[in-house]
N, C-alpha and C positions, 0 to 999 in steps of 0.2 A: 504494500500500500504506500502511495506517495506520502512523503513527510507532511506536506501541507494538509492532506486529507486527514491524517492522524491528528494533527494539531487542531483541526476544526472539530473533530469528534471530541477530543479532550476538552476543548473550550466549551463545547455544549454541555459536557458532563459537569464541569465546574460551574457554569451558569445555572444549571438546574439545581445543583447543591447549594449555591449561594442564595438562590431564590427561595428554596425550601427553608434553609437554615435562617434566613432573614425574615421568615414569617409571611412571605409573599405567596399568593396562591399559585398552584399549578393546576392547570385545567386540561381537559382532553381525556380521551378514552384510556390512556395509560397513566394518568396522574397518580393514582393510588400505587401503582407499581414503581413509578419514579420516586415517590415519597418514601416508600419502603426501602428502595435501593440506597437512597441517601442516608436514611436512618441507620441501616445496617452497616454502613461504611464507617461510622464513628469518626469521621474526618480523616480517615487513613486513605491516601491515594490508591494503594493497592486494593484495598477492600472496595473503594468507590468504583474503580474500573471493573473489578470482578462482579460487583452487584449489577452494574449496568450491562455488562456483556452477557449476563445470565437472563436478561429480558429477551426472550426468543422472538417476540413480535418486532423487535428492533434489530437485533443481531442474530444471524443464523449461526449454526454450529461451526461453520468454516471460519468465521471471525472469532467466535468465542474461544475456539480451540487453537487459535494461531498465537503461539508463544511470542513471536517477534512483534506482532501487533500489540499484544497485551503489555509487553515490556515498554514499547514506545509510548503507549497511552499512559502508563504509570509514570514514566519519566516526564511526559508533557503535563499531566495533571499536577505532579509535584512542582514543576517549574511555575505553572500558572498560579498555584496557591501559596508559593513561598513568599514570605515577607522579606527575606534577604537571601543571598546565595547560601545554600546549605541548610536553610531553616526548615523546620517541619511545617506541615500544612496548618493553617490557622484553625482555631477551635470552632466548633459549630456555633451558629447564632451570632456571627460577627460579620458586619459589612462596614467598609470604610465610610466615614462620614462625608457627606457632600459639602463642599465649601460654598458659602453664599456668593462669592465672586464668580465661581464657575457656573452657578445656576443662572446668574444674571447675564453673563456674556456668551454663553454657549448656545448654539442652535440645536444641540443634541437634547433629546427628551431626557427627563430626570432618570429614567431607567438605565440609560447608558452612560451617565456621567460618573458613576463610581467605577473604580478600576479593580481588576481582579488581583492586582498586586499592590503593595504599599512600599514606598521607599524606605 
């Protein structure tokens, strides 16, 4: 799988986890499964990736059982959730605060103004 495709999947996993852990609703036919996957991960990138890959309606057995893909996704999720190089994933229920200056000057909707990583 191309690197950018794996990065996109990892970013989606992190987005869903941050949305759920931040108390924002998840909607859709797989919302309950997604919430359960995030809860089961306990903010551990390896568990998060494993929990998502186990959702058969999204990932078939060929992707679920691909060790190279799994390792790449774990690495990308770890990087996307790290607060600094080498740091562990942030604890659940944490979202970076939005700055008031960013809110007033950015054309981006509020949902995209927070970053997945913090300096």
